C-alpha positions as CSV (number, residue, x, y, z in Angstrom):
1,M,-54.6,2.2,-58.1
2,R,-55.9,0.8,-54.8
3,K,-52.9,-1.4,-54.5
4,L,-50.5,1.5,-55.1
5,F,-52.2,3.5,-52.3
6,A,-51.8,0.5,-50.0
7,I,-48.1,0.3,-50.7
8,I,-47.6,4.0,-50.1
9,Y,-49.5,3.7,-46.8
10,I,-47.5,0.8,-45.6
11,A,-44.2,2.6,-46.5
12,I,-45.3,5.7,-44.6
13,A,-46.4,3.6,-41.6
14,C,-43.0,1.8,-41.6
15,L,-41.2,5.2,-41.7
16,L,-43.3,6.4,-38.8
17,I,-42.7,3.3,-36.8
18,T,-39.0,3.4,-37.5
19,G,-38.9,7.1,-36.4
20,C,-40.8,6.4,-33.3
21,G,-38.6,3.4,-32.5
22,A,-35.5,5.6,-32.8
23,D,-37.0,8.3,-30.6
24,S,-38.0,5.7,-28.0
25,A,-34.5,4.3,-28.0
26,M,-33.0,7.8,-27.5
27,R,-35.3,8.4,-24.6
28,K,-34.3,5.1,-22.9
29,G,-30.7,5.9,-23.7
30,D,-30.9,9.3,-22.1
31,K,-32.4,7.8,-19.0
32,F,-29.6,5.2,-18.7
33,F,-27.0,7.9,-19.4
34,A,-28.4,10.1,-16.6
35,L,-28.0,7.2,-14.2
36,G,-24.4,6.5,-15.3
37,E,-25.4,3.2,-17.0
38,Y,-23.3,3.8,-20.0
39,Y,-23.3,0.3,-21.4
40,D,-27.1,0.2,-21.5
41,A,-27.2,3.7,-22.8
42,A,-24.8,2.8,-25.6
43,E,-27.0,-0.1,-26.7
44,Q,-30.0,2.2,-27.0
45,Y,-28.1,4.9,-28.8
46,K,-26.8,2.3,-31.2
47,K,-30.3,1.1,-31.9
48,A,-31.5,4.7,-32.5
49,Y,-28.6,5.4,-34.8
50,S,-29.3,2.3,-36.9
51,K,-32.9,3.3,-37.3
52,T,-32.1,6.9,-38.4
53,K,-32.3,7.4,-42.1
54,A,-29.1,7.9,-44.0
55,K,-30.2,11.3,-45.4
56,E,-30.8,12.7,-41.9
57,K,-27.1,13.4,-41.5
58,P,-27.2,15.9,-38.7
59,L,-29.5,13.6,-36.6
60,R,-27.2,10.6,-37.3
61,G,-24.2,12.7,-36.3
62,Q,-25.9,13.7,-33.0
63,R,-26.8,10.2,-32.1
64,A,-23.3,8.9,-33.1
65,L,-21.9,11.5,-30.7
66,K,-23.9,10.2,-27.8
67,M,-23.0,6.7,-28.6
68,A,-19.3,7.7,-28.8
69,D,-19.5,9.3,-25.4
70,C,-20.8,6.1,-23.8
71,Y,-18.2,3.9,-25.5
72,R,-15.5,6.2,-24.3
73,R,-16.6,5.9,-20.7
74,I,-16.7,2.1,-20.8
75,N,-13.3,1.8,-22.5
76,Y,-14.7,0.5,-25.9
77,T,-12.0,2.5,-27.5
78,Q,-12.3,1.4,-31.1
79,K,-16.0,1.6,-31.1
80,A,-15.8,5.1,-29.6
81,I,-13.3,6.2,-32.3
82,A,-15.6,5.0,-35.0
83,A,-18.6,6.8,-33.5
84,Y,-16.7,10.0,-33.1
85,N,-15.5,9.8,-36.7
86,N,-19.1,9.5,-37.7
87,A,-20.0,12.6,-35.7
88,V,-17.1,14.4,-37.5
89,R,-18.2,13.1,-40.9
90,F,-21.7,14.4,-40.3
91,K,-20.3,17.7,-39.0
92,Q,-21.7,17.4,-35.5
93,A,-18.4,17.2,-33.6
94,D,-17.6,20.3,-31.5
95,S,-14.2,21.0,-29.8
96,T,-15.0,18.7,-26.9
97,A,-15.8,15.8,-29.2
98,L,-12.5,16.4,-31.1
99,F,-10.6,16.5,-27.9
100,H,-12.0,13.1,-26.8
101,L,-11.4,11.7,-30.3
102,G,-7.7,12.8,-30.1
103,R,-7.4,11.3,-26.6
104,L,-8.9,8.0,-27.8
105,Q,-6.6,7.9,-30.8
106,L,-3.7,8.3,-28.4
107,K,-5.1,5.4,-26.4
108,N,-5.4,3.3,-29.5
109,G,-1.8,4.0,-30.4
110,S,-2.9,5.9,-33.5
111,Y,-0.4,8.7,-33.0
112,K,-0.5,10.2,-36.5
113,D,-4.3,10.4,-36.4
114,A,-4.1,12.0,-33.0
115,E,-1.6,14.6,-34.2
116,K,-4.0,15.6,-37.0
117,T,-6.9,15.9,-34.5
118,F,-4.9,18.0,-32.0
119,T,-3.6,20.2,-34.8
120,L,-7.2,21.1,-35.6
121,L,-7.9,21.8,-32.0
122,L,-4.8,24.0,-31.6
123,D,-6.0,26.3,-34.3
124,S,-9.1,27.1,-32.3
125,M,-7.7,26.6,-28.8
126,P,-4.0,27.6,-28.9
127,D,-3.7,28.2,-25.1
128,N,-5.4,25.1,-23.8
129,K,-2.8,23.1,-21.8
130,L,-4.6,19.7,-22.2
131,V,-4.6,20.2,-26.0
132,K,-1.0,21.1,-26.0
133,N,-0.2,18.0,-23.9
134,G,-2.2,15.9,-26.3
135,M,-0.1,17.2,-29.2
136,E,3.1,16.7,-27.3
137,S,2.1,13.1,-26.6
138,A,1.2,12.4,-30.2
139,R,4.5,13.7,-31.5
140,M,6.8,12.2,-28.8
141,A,5.1,8.9,-27.9
142,P,6.6,6.9,-30.8
143,K,10.1,8.0,-29.8
144,W,9.4,7.2,-26.1
145,K,8.1,3.8,-27.1
146,A,11.2,3.0,-29.2
147,E,13.4,3.7,-26.2
148,A,11.6,1.2,-24.0
149,E,14.6,-1.1,-23.8
150,Y,16.4,1.6,-21.8
151,S,13.8,1.9,-19.1
152,G,14.9,-1.2,-17.2
153,Y,11.4,-2.5,-16.6
154,N,10.3,-6.1,-17.2
155,V,6.6,-6.5,-17.5
156,K,4.6,-9.8,-17.8
157,K,0.9,-10.6,-17.9
158,Q,-0.1,-12.8,-14.9
159,E,-2.5,-15.4,-16.3
160,L,-3.1,-17.0,-12.9
161,F,-4.8,-13.9,-11.6
162,N,-6.7,-13.0,-14.8
163,S,-10.0,-14.2,-16.3
164,R,-12.2,-13.4,-19.3
165,R,-13.5,-10.3,-17.5
166,A,-11.7,-7.4,-15.8
167,E,-9.2,-7.5,-12.9
168,Y,-7.7,-4.3,-11.5
169,S,-6.0,-2.6,-8.6
170,P,-3.9,-5.4,-7.1
171,M,-2.7,-4.8,-3.5
172,L,0.0,-6.9,-1.7
173,A,-0.5,-7.4,2.0
174,G,0.8,-9.5,4.9
175,D,4.1,-9.4,6.8
176,D,5.9,-11.1,3.9
177,N,3.8,-9.7,1.0
178,D,2.3,-13.2,0.6
179,Q,-1.3,-12.1,0.1
180,L,-2.6,-10.4,-3.0
181,Y,-6.0,-8.6,-3.1
182,F,-7.6,-7.3,-6.3
183,S,-11.0,-6.5,-7.8
184,S,-12.6,-8.4,-10.6
185,T,-15.9,-8.7,-12.5
186,R,-15.4,-12.4,-13.3
187,N,-18.3,-14.8,-13.1
188,Q,-17.4,-15.8,-9.5
189,A,-18.4,-12.4,-8.3
190,K,-21.5,-12.2,-6.2
191,G,-24.9,-11.5,-7.7
192,E,-26.5,-12.5,-11.0
193,E,-27.4,-9.2,-12.7
194,L,-25.1,-7.5,-15.1
195,S,-24.1,-3.9,-14.5
196,G,-25.8,-1.3,-16.7
197,I,-22.5,0.6,-16.5
198,T,-20.1,-2.0,-17.8
199,G,-22.3,-4.9,-19.1
200,T,-20.5,-7.3,-16.8
201,K,-21.0,-8.3,-13.2
202,N,-20.3,-5.8,-10.5
203,A,-16.8,-6.1,-9.1
204,D,-15.9,-8.0,-5.9
205,I,-12.6,-8.2,-4.1
206,F,-10.7,-11.4,-4.6
207,F,-7.7,-12.9,-2.8
208,S,-4.7,-15.1,-3.5
209,Q,-2.2,-16.6,-1.0
210,K,1.4,-17.4,-1.6
211,D,2.7,-20.7,-0.1
212,D,6.1,-21.5,1.4
213,K,7.5,-22.3,-2.0
214,G,6.5,-18.9,-3.4
215,K,3.5,-20.3,-5.5
216,W,0.3,-18.2,-5.6
217,S,-3.0,-20.0,-5.0
218,K,-5.9,-19.7,-7.4
219,P,-7.8,-16.5,-6.6
220,E,-11.0,-16.8,-4.6
221,V,-13.7,-14.3,-3.7
222,I,-13.6,-13.1,-0.1
223,D,-16.6,-14.9,1.2
224,T,-17.7,-12.6,3.9
225,E,-20.1,-9.7,4.2
226,L,-17.3,-7.5,2.7
227,N,-18.5,-8.3,-0.8
228,T,-22.1,-7.6,-1.8
229,E,-24.0,-7.7,-5.1
230,Q,-22.9,-4.1,-5.6
231,D,-19.5,-2.8,-6.6
232,E,-16.5,-3.2,-4.3
233,G,-13.0,-2.4,-5.5
234,A,-9.6,-0.6,-5.3
235,C,-8.7,-1.5,-1.8
236,A,-5.8,-0.4,0.5
237,F,-4.7,-1.3,4.0
238,S,-3.5,0.4,7.2
239,P,0.1,-0.4,8.1
240,D,-1.0,-2.9,10.7
241,F,-3.2,-4.7,8.2
242,K,-6.2,-4.4,10.5
243,T,-8.3,-1.9,8.4
244,M,-9.2,-2.1,4.8
245,Y,-10.1,1.0,2.9
246,L,-12.1,0.3,-0.3
247,T,-14.3,1.9,-3.0
248,V,-17.9,1.0,-3.0
249,C,-20.7,2.0,-5.4
250,K,-24.3,1.3,-4.5
251,T,-27.1,0.7,-7.0
252,D,-30.0,3.1,-7.3
253,P,-32.4,2.7,-10.2
254,E,-33.7,6.3,-9.8
255,Y,-30.6,8.3,-9.0
256,P,-27.1,8.8,-10.3
257,R,-24.5,6.7,-8.4
258,F,-21.4,8.2,-6.8
259,A,-18.6,6.0,-5.6
260,Q,-17.6,6.4,-2.0
261,I,-14.9,5.1,0.3
262,A,-15.7,2.6,3.0
263,T,-13.7,0.7,5.7
264,A,-13.7,-2.9,6.9
265,Q,-12.1,-4.4,9.9
266,R,-10.1,-7.7,10.1
267,S,-10.7,-10.2,12.8
268,D,-8.3,-13.1,12.6
269,A,-8.4,-13.8,8.9
270,S,-11.9,-12.6,8.2
271,W,-13.1,-9.1,7.0
272,S,-16.1,-7.4,8.3
273,K,-18.9,-5.7,6.4
274,A,-17.8,-2.4,4.8
275,T,-18.9,0.8,6.6
276,P,-19.1,4.1,4.6
277,L,-16.4,6.6,5.6
278,E,-17.6,10.2,5.6
279,I,-14.9,12.4,4.3
280,T,-17.1,15.5,3.7
281,K,-20.8,16.2,3.8
282,D,-20.8,16.3,0.0
283,T,-23.1,13.6,-1.4
284,L,-22.9,14.6,-5.0
285,S,-19.2,14.0,-5.7
286,T,-17.2,10.8,-6.2
287,F,-14.8,9.6,-3.5
288,A,-12.7,6.6,-4.7
289,H,-9.3,4.9,-5.0
290,P,-8.1,5.1,-1.3
291,A,-4.4,4.8,-0.4
292,I,-2.7,5.0,3.0
293,S,0.6,6.7,3.5
294,P,3.4,4.5,4.8
295,D,3.3,6.0,8.3
296,G,-0.5,5.4,8.4
297,M,-1.2,9.1,9.1
298,W,-2.9,10.1,5.8
299,L,-5.7,8.8,3.6
300,Y,-5.1,9.7,-0.1
301,F,-8.1,9.4,-2.4
302,V,-9.6,10.6,-5.7
303,S,-12.5,13.0,-6.0
304,D,-14.2,15.5,-8.4
305,M,-15.4,17.6,-5.5
306,P,-15.3,21.4,-5.8
307,G,-11.9,23.0,-5.2
308,G,-9.9,20.8,-7.6
309,L,-8.0,21.7,-10.7
310,G,-10.4,19.9,-13.1
311,G,-11.5,16.4,-13.8
312,Y,-10.6,14.0,-10.9
313,D,-7.9,15.2,-8.5
314,I,-5.9,13.5,-5.8
315,W,-6.7,14.7,-2.3
316,R,-5.6,13.7,1.2
317,V,-7.0,13.8,4.7
318,E,-5.3,13.3,8.0
319,I,-6.2,10.2,10.0
320,T,-6.4,10.9,13.7
321,A,-7.6,9.1,16.8
322,H,-10.7,11.4,16.7
323,G,-11.5,10.9,13.0
324,L,-10.5,12.6,9.8
325,N,-9.0,16.1,9.7
326,S,-7.2,18.6,7.5
327,L,-8.6,17.9,4.0
328,E,-6.1,19.0,1.3
329,N,-5.8,19.0,-2.5
330,L,-2.4,17.9,-3.6
331,G,-2.3,20.7,-6.2
332,A,0.2,21.1,-9.0
333,P,2.4,19.6,-10.2
334,I,0.6,16.3,-9.4
335,N,-3.0,17.4,-10.2
336,T,-3.9,18.8,-13.6
337,P,-7.1,19.9,-15.5
338,G,-7.2,16.2,-16.6
339,N,-7.8,13.2,-14.4
340,E,-5.4,12.0,-11.7
341,M,-6.3,8.6,-10.2
342,F,-5.2,5.5,-8.4
343,P,-2.7,6.9,-5.9
344,T,-0.3,4.5,-4.1
345,F,3.0,4.5,-2.3
346,R,6.2,2.6,-2.6
347,P,7.5,1.9,0.9
348,N,10.5,4.1,0.3
349,G,8.2,7.2,0.2
350,D,7.8,7.6,-3.6
351,F,4.3,8.4,-4.6
352,Y,2.7,6.8,-7.6
353,F,-0.4,7.8,-9.5
354,S,-2.0,7.6,-12.9
355,S,-3.0,10.5,-15.1
356,D,-4.2,11.5,-18.5
357,G,-3.5,15.2,-17.8
358,H,0.3,14.9,-18.3
359,P,1.9,14.0,-21.6
360,G,2.2,10.3,-22.1
361,F,1.4,7.4,-24.3
362,G,-2.3,7.7,-24.1
363,G,-5.0,6.7,-21.6
364,L,-3.9,6.7,-18.0
365,D,-0.1,6.7,-17.6
366,I,1.7,5.9,-14.4
367,F,3.8,8.7,-12.9
368,I,6.1,8.9,-10.0
369,A,6.3,11.8,-7.6
370,K,9.5,11.8,-5.7
371,P,9.9,14.1,-2.6
372,I,12.6,16.7,-2.9
373,E,14.4,17.6,0.3
374,N,15.3,21.2,-0.6
375,G,11.8,22.0,-1.7
376,E,12.8,23.0,-5.2
377,L,11.4,21.4,-8.4
378,R,13.5,20.7,-11.4
379,M,11.1,21.8,-14.2
380,E,11.1,22.3,-17.9
381,N,8.3,22.9,-20.4
382,Y,7.6,19.4,-21.5
383,A,8.3,15.7,-20.8
384,K,11.3,14.4,-22.6
385,P,13.4,11.2,-22.6
386,I,16.6,11.1,-20.7
387,E,19.5,8.8,-21.2
388,N,18.1,5.7,-19.3
389,G,14.8,5.9,-21.2
390,E,12.8,7.4,-18.4
391,L,10.8,10.6,-18.9
392,R,10.8,13.5,-16.5
393,M,7.8,15.8,-16.1
394,E,8.8,19.3,-15.5
395,N,7.5,22.9,-15.3
396,Y,3.8,22.8,-16.3
397,D,2.0,26.0,-15.8
398,Y,-1.5,24.5,-15.8
399,H,-4.8,26.4,-15.8
400,L,-8.4,25.3,-15.8
401,P,-9.5,24.2,-19.2
402,S,-12.1,26.1,-21.2
403,K,-15.7,25.3,-20.5
404,T,-16.0,23.4,-23.8
405,M,-13.5,20.9,-22.4
406,G,-15.3,20.3,-19.1
407,E,-16.2,16.7,-18.4
408,K,-19.0,17.4,-16.0
409,Q,-21.9,19.9,-15.9
410,E,-21.8,22.3,-13.0
411,T,-23.9,21.0,-10.2
412,S,-25.1,22.8,-7.1
413,K,-23.6,21.1,-4.1
414,S,-25.2,22.8,-1.1
415,N,-24.2,19.9,1.2
416,Y,-20.5,20.5,0.6
417,N,-19.1,21.5,4.0
418,S,-15.3,21.1,4.1
419,K,-12.3,23.4,4.2
420,F,-9.3,22.4,2.2
421,S,-5.9,23.7,1.5
422,T,-3.0,22.9,-0.8
423,P,-0.1,21.3,1.1
424,N,3.1,23.5,0.9
425,S,5.4,21.5,3.0
426,Q,6.4,18.9,0.4
427,S,7.8,19.4,-3.1
428,Y,7.9,16.7,-5.8
429,E,9.8,15.9,-8.9
430,L,7.5,14.0,-11.4
431,E,8.9,11.2,-13.4
432,H,7.3,9.2,-16.2
433,P,8.8,5.7,-16.1
434,G,8.3,5.1,-19.9
435,A,7.4,1.8,-21.6
436,P,6.8,-1.1,-21.1
437,L,5.4,-0.1,-17.7
438,N,3.3,2.4,-19.5
439,S,1.4,1.7,-22.8
440,A,-1.1,3.4,-25.0
441,G,-3.9,1.9,-22.9
442,D,-4.8,2.6,-19.2
443,D,-2.0,1.7,-16.8
444,F,-2.6,2.1,-13.1
445,G,-2.9,0.5,-9.6
446,M,0.7,-0.2,-8.6
447,T,1.6,-2.3,-5.6
448,F,5.1,-3.1,-4.4
449,E,6.8,-6.1,-2.9
450,G,8.6,-4.5,0.0
451,L,11.3,-2.0,-0.8
452,H,12.2,-3.6,-4.1
453,N,11.0,-2.0,-7.4
454,R,8.8,-5.0,-8.2
455,G,5.2,-6.0,-7.8
456,Y,2.0,-5.8,-9.7
457,F,-0.2,-3.3,-11.6
458,S,-3.2,-3.3,-13.9
459,S,-3.6,-2.4,-17.5
460,N,-6.1,-2.8,-20.4
461,R,-3.4,-2.7,-23.1
462,G,-4.2,-4.9,-26.1
463,D,-7.7,-5.7,-24.9
464,A,-10.3,-4.7,-27.5
465,R,-13.1,-4.8,-24.9
466,G,-11.2,-2.4,-22.7
467,W,-11.0,-4.9,-19.8
468,D,-8.2,-4.5,-17.3
469,H,-5.8,-7.3,-16.3
470,I,-3.0,-7.8,-13.8
471,Y,0.6,-7.6,-14.8
472,S,3.8,-8.1,-12.9
473,F,6.7,-5.6,-13.1
474,E,10.3,-5.6,-12.0
475,K,13.1,-3.1,-12.4
476,H,16.6,-4.1,-11.4
477,E,18.0,-1.8,-8.8
478,V,20.9,-2.2,-6.4
479,I,19.4,-1.5,-3.0
480,Q,20.6,-2.2,0.5
481,T,18.1,-3.0,3.2
482,V,18.2,-4.0,6.8
483,K,15.7,-6.4,8.3
484,G,15.3,-6.8,12.0
485,W,13.2,-8.7,14.5
486,V,12.1,-7.4,17.9
487,Y,11.2,-10.2,20.3
488,E,11.3,-11.2,23.9
489,R,14.4,-13.1,25.1
490,D,13.4,-16.8,25.2
491,G,10.0,-15.7,24.0
492,Y,8.0,-14.6,20.9
493,E,7.8,-11.6,18.7
494,L,6.8,-8.2,20.1
495,P,4.4,-6.6,17.6
496,E,4.1,-3.5,19.8
497,G,7.8,-2.9,19.5
498,L,9.4,0.3,18.2
499,V,12.9,0.7,16.6
500,Y,14.7,4.0,16.6
501,M,17.1,4.3,13.6
502,V,19.8,7.0,13.6
503,G,22.4,7.5,10.9
504,N,25.4,9.9,10.6
505,D,23.9,11.1,7.4
506,G,21.1,12.8,9.3
507,T,18.7,9.8,9.3
508,N,16.4,9.8,12.3
509,K,13.4,7.5,12.2
510,K,10.9,5.8,14.5
511,I,9.9,2.5,13.0
512,S,6.8,0.5,14.0
513,V,7.3,-3.3,13.6
514,K,4.9,-5.6,11.8
515,G,2.7,-8.3,13.3
516,D,5.7,-10.8,13.3
517,G,7.9,-8.2,15.1
518,S,9.9,-7.5,12.0
519,F,10.8,-4.3,10.1
520,T,12.6,-3.6,6.8
521,E,14.2,-0.3,6.0
522,L,16.2,1.1,3.2
523,I,19.8,2.0,4.1
524,N,22.5,4.0,2.3
525,P,26.2,3.1,1.7
526,N,29.0,4.8,3.6
527,V,26.7,5.5,6.5
528,D,27.0,4.4,10.2
529,Y,23.7,3.5,11.8
530,V,22.5,2.9,15.3
531,F,19.3,1.0,15.9
532,L,17.6,0.9,19.3
533,G,14.9,-1.7,19.8
534,T,12.3,-0.8,22.4
535,C,9.0,-2.1,23.8
536,K,6.9,-1.1,26.8
537,G,7.7,-3.5,29.6
538,F,11.1,-4.5,28.2
539,M,14.7,-3.2,28.3
540,N,16.2,-1.6,25.3
541,H,18.6,-3.3,22.9
542,K,21.1,-1.5,20.7
543,E,22.7,-2.6,17.4
544,E,25.2,-0.8,15.2
545,L,25.7,-1.2,11.5
546,R,28.2,0.2,9.1
547,V,27.0,0.0,5.4
548,E,29.6,-0.3,2.7
549,P,28.9,0.1,-1.1
550,V,27.9,-3.1,-3.0
551,L,27.4,-4.1,-6.6
552,E,24.4,-6.3,-6.0
553,S,21.4,-5.8,-3.7
554,E,22.0,-6.9,-0.1
555,E,19.9,-7.3,3.0
556,Y,21.5,-7.1,6.5
557,T,19.9,-8.9,9.4
558,L,19.6,-7.6,13.0
559,Q,18.1,-9.2,16.1
560,F,16.6,-7.3,19.0
561,P,16.0,-9.8,21.9
562,L,14.5,-7.6,24.6
563,A,14.8,-8.6,28.2
564,S,11.7,-8.3,30.4
565,L,11.3,-5.7,33.1
566,T,8.9,-7.9,35.1
567,A,10.0,-11.5,34.7
568,P,13.3,-13.3,35.3
569,V,15.6,-13.3,32.3
570,L,17.9,-16.3,31.6
571,I,21.5,-15.6,30.9
572,R,22.6,-18.3,28.6
573,N,26.0,-19.9,28.3
574,I,27.3,-19.0,31.8
575,F,29.6,-21.9,32.8
576,Y,31.4,-22.7,36.1
577,D,34.0,-25.2,37.1
578,F,32.5,-28.4,38.5
579,D,31.3,-27.9,42.1
580,K,33.0,-24.5,42.2
581,A,32.1,-20.8,41.6
582,T,35.0,-20.1,39.2
583,L,33.7,-18.7,35.8
584,R,35.0,-20.7,32.8
585,P,36.5,-18.8,29.9
586,E,33.7,-19.7,27.5
587,S,31.4,-17.6,29.7
588,T,33.0,-14.4,28.5
589,M,30.8,-13.8,25.5
590,A,27.6,-14.0,27.5
591,L,29.0,-11.9,30.3
592,D,30.1,-9.2,27.9
593,S,26.6,-9.2,26.3
594,L,25.1,-8.6,29.8
595,I,27.5,-5.7,30.3
596,D,26.3,-4.2,26.9
597,L,22.7,-4.6,28.0
598,L,23.3,-2.8,31.3
599,N,25.2,0.0,29.6
600,E,22.3,0.4,27.1
601,N,19.9,0.6,30.0
602,P,21.8,2.8,32.5
603,N,18.7,3.4,34.8
604,I,18.1,-0.1,35.9
605,T,19.3,-2.1,38.8
606,I,19.2,-5.9,38.9
607,E,19.2,-8.9,41.1
608,L,21.7,-11.4,39.8
609,S,20.7,-14.9,40.9
610,A,22.2,-18.3,40.5
611,H,20.3,-21.6,40.9
612,T,21.2,-25.3,41.3
613,D,19.4,-28.6,40.8
614,Y,17.7,-30.5,43.6
615,R,20.7,-32.8,44.3
616,G,22.8,-32.1,47.4
617,S,21.8,-30.4,50.7
618,A,19.9,-27.2,50.7
619,A,22.6,-25.4,52.7
620,Y,25.4,-26.5,50.4
621,N,23.5,-25.5,47.3
622,E,22.7,-22.1,48.7
623,R,26.4,-21.4,49.5
624,L,27.5,-22.6,46.1
625,S,24.9,-20.6,44.2
626,Q,25.7,-17.5,46.3
627,R,29.4,-17.7,45.4
628,R,28.5,-18.2,41.7
629,A,26.2,-15.2,41.7
630,E,29.0,-13.1,43.4
631,S,31.5,-14.3,40.7
632,V,29.3,-12.9,38.0
633,V,28.7,-9.6,39.8
634,N,32.5,-9.2,40.4
635,Y,33.1,-9.7,36.7
636,L,30.5,-7.0,35.9
637,I,32.0,-4.6,38.5
638,E,35.5,-5.2,37.1
639,H,34.2,-4.2,33.7
640,G,32.7,-0.9,34.7
641,I,29.2,-1.6,36.1
642,A,28.5,0.3,39.3
643,E,28.4,-2.0,42.3
644,D,25.2,-0.5,43.7
645,R,23.3,-1.6,40.5
646,L,23.9,-5.2,41.3
647,S,22.6,-7.5,44.0
648,P,23.9,-11.1,44.0
649,V,21.6,-13.8,45.4
650,G,22.1,-17.6,45.5
651,Y,18.8,-19.4,45.7
652,G,20.2,-23.0,45.5
653,K,17.3,-25.3,44.8
654,M,14.6,-23.1,46.3
655,K,13.3,-21.7,43.0
656,P,13.0,-24.4,40.4
657,K,12.4,-23.2,36.9
658,T,8.9,-22.5,35.6
659,V,8.4,-23.6,32.0
660,K,7.5,-21.0,29.4
661,R,5.6,-21.7,26.2
662,K,8.7,-21.1,24.0
663,L,10.6,-23.9,25.8
664,T,7.8,-26.4,24.9
665,E,8.8,-26.1,21.3
666,T,12.2,-27.6,22.1
667,Y,10.8,-30.1,24.7
668,P,7.3,-31.1,23.6
669,W,6.9,-33.3,26.6
670,L,6.9,-30.2,28.9
671,K,3.8,-28.0,29.2
672,E,3.7,-24.3,29.8
673,G,3.5,-23.6,33.5
674,D,5.2,-26.8,34.6
675,V,7.5,-26.2,37.6
676,L,10.6,-28.4,37.6
677,T,10.5,-29.5,41.3
678,E,12.2,-32.6,42.6
679,E,8.8,-34.3,42.7
680,F,8.1,-33.4,39.1
681,I,11.5,-34.5,37.8
682,K,11.4,-37.9,39.7
683,A,7.9,-38.6,38.4
684,L,9.2,-38.5,34.8
685,K,10.9,-41.9,35.2
686,D,13.2,-41.2,32.2
687,E,16.9,-40.6,33.0
688,E,17.4,-38.5,29.9
689,K,14.4,-36.2,30.6
690,E,15.4,-36.0,34.3
691,E,18.9,-34.8,33.3
692,I,17.4,-32.2,30.9
693,C,15.3,-30.8,33.7
694,N,18.2,-30.7,36.1
695,Q,20.2,-28.8,33.5
696,L,17.3,-26.3,33.1
697,N,17.3,-25.8,36.8
698,R,21.1,-25.1,36.9
699,R,20.9,-21.5,35.6
700,T,21.9,-17.9,36.1
701,E,19.2,-15.2,35.8
702,F,18.6,-11.6,36.5
703,I,15.4,-9.7,37.3
704,V,15.0,-5.9,37.2
705,L,14.6,-4.2,40.6
706,R,14.5,-0.5,39.7
707,T,14.2,1.5,36.5
708,T,15.1,4.9,38.0
709,Y,18.7,4.4,39.0
710,G,20.7,7.7,38.7
711,M,17.7,9.7,37.5
712,D,17.3,11.8,40.6
713,A,20.8,13.1,40.2
714,K,20.4,13.9,36.5
715,P,19.7,17.6,35.7
716,A,16.4,18.1,34.0
717,S,18.0,20.1,31.2
718,V,20.4,17.4,30.1
719,P,19.0,15.6,27.0
720,T,19.3,11.9,26.6
721,S,21.2,10.7,23.6
722,E,18.8,7.7,23.0
723,P,15.1,7.3,23.4
724,A,13.9,4.9,26.1
725,P,10.4,4.0,27.2
726,Q,9.5,5.1,30.7
727,Q,8.7,2.3,33.1
728,P,7.3,2.3,36.6
729,D,9.7,1.3,39.5
730,K,9.8,-2.3,40.4
């Protein structure tokens, strides 16, 4: 009998210990969950679930529900589905749990199961738009997937950039798109601790460089103060590539963490420490996933701040010289009661983002918002395939979801202190690009290689752990582009240059060039274009282009060599008969080019000068050079240039050439600043080098005298046909 009592006592004690262990795990799990550490919370809930007796079905169902919620948030899709199914089996799943289960079934590609789940929800929530969208996705996704071959996209996983952890949000940068930045939780990230949110290291920003042969280097972490032991990710760049916008998430063991946007500055090839960017006074909302509009005037980002349509919305704020201004929610049709995230731009102006609030394959799908000029949206009541396999999103009359569908609890945000509005000036047509760009998993974070429809994105398709990886994509499109370079004549690129682009189809653009002085723009067939290259301190240069239809993509090349307003400008390929001032026929092309330049800049007057080498008497050389300068001026006058804009001067050998840096690339034995005097040339003691220097001295140049010719006589009300930078008189 005593032995029997001992056995009973031990059994009761074990039960009490087991129950206490489960309760303790639940308390720990709840604490982790409150801090957003869903990976650690899931481990505790799993422990509590396993220690809960089988006969306590309601309690097991409640703990399965909490475990499922954590797995869902960290992309453990299959584990989350299993846990939600247990909650359903134990009759503890409410409408919110069923909704999440249906969404996860979509994300897992289990479309028949998802249809059953959303059918149950529609019985009790017939007017909920997100539920309707889920049902539409479950029914249509198999058909959309079958039509993937018509979408035109080619998608390939890029193993060079990927690891055994997560990589996401790639971003191309550099004048030639030869740099790739992305975020990763791989082992090379800084810090040693694992995140309680994901169970991996916190993300750092990594970098890869493409060489001259088009081969990418092995990714390396940015080894500056930019990366820390905390989370850094989802970066974007200003058009001049001098400022990085990124998402950061600081660690606080006692307080929930909210992502925020920060900026870093580039000095040479190094990035500074990230500095938080205050968009509003709100400290209890998430601000993440920055994107910069192609013109650099707007910062687009994701937030769950008050004033949105539900979940995460895409917002924008104007970037000004005095800070951020004019906060706006993009509104419908882009934002929905679901989540809209990871905004980005294709350089042609198309706006890309990812959403789980529009019908799609499941998870986050990529959508394209294309501006519509007439301000009208072509809309229908659902997304449907069209002939080329793409899906168009049309006519959604979205409302806020019922309270049971809400992802977040209402929180008092007394620090919120921003006004916002919904932009009305731009209308969009939404397009779903179909598979294989989209999948049942999360697809997001697009970046484009110039104007072409190719680049990189991230997706967790096919990864049972829910980790994201980088994929390349390309869609064949026949596009025509123009690439131009703005640079100083006989000098280097002018990164401060501006190009005005005007077309007879109504095109009127002002284009800022890149750091190498180049620009690339999309052009349309059957259009006549005029391009005017400008830069402060330089004369304008005009180019014209007629674009004809083509069957394959084509890029046209234009050069904009700008003549200085302050330094002598060499006129190449002016030839005279030996020992005479007679212009030779091969000089015609250079002279006609000078005429064009003077016509493009009608407000300048110039001194046209001719120079000789040191050989011969000074008086003879001055007379010869004066006659030669007059020959050039006479040619210009005969071809329509006003005589009072031209001053011929022959300097003979009085002004030997001063060497510019560009010339040293052709003649390395010369140094910048060398003056090719008689003494300098004779000191070379090399006949070939001496003759080169004498040839350089025998030259025809011009220098600008005035920039206001004819302006006094021009009526103030007469508009100029072409823009021109204002310059001070010489």
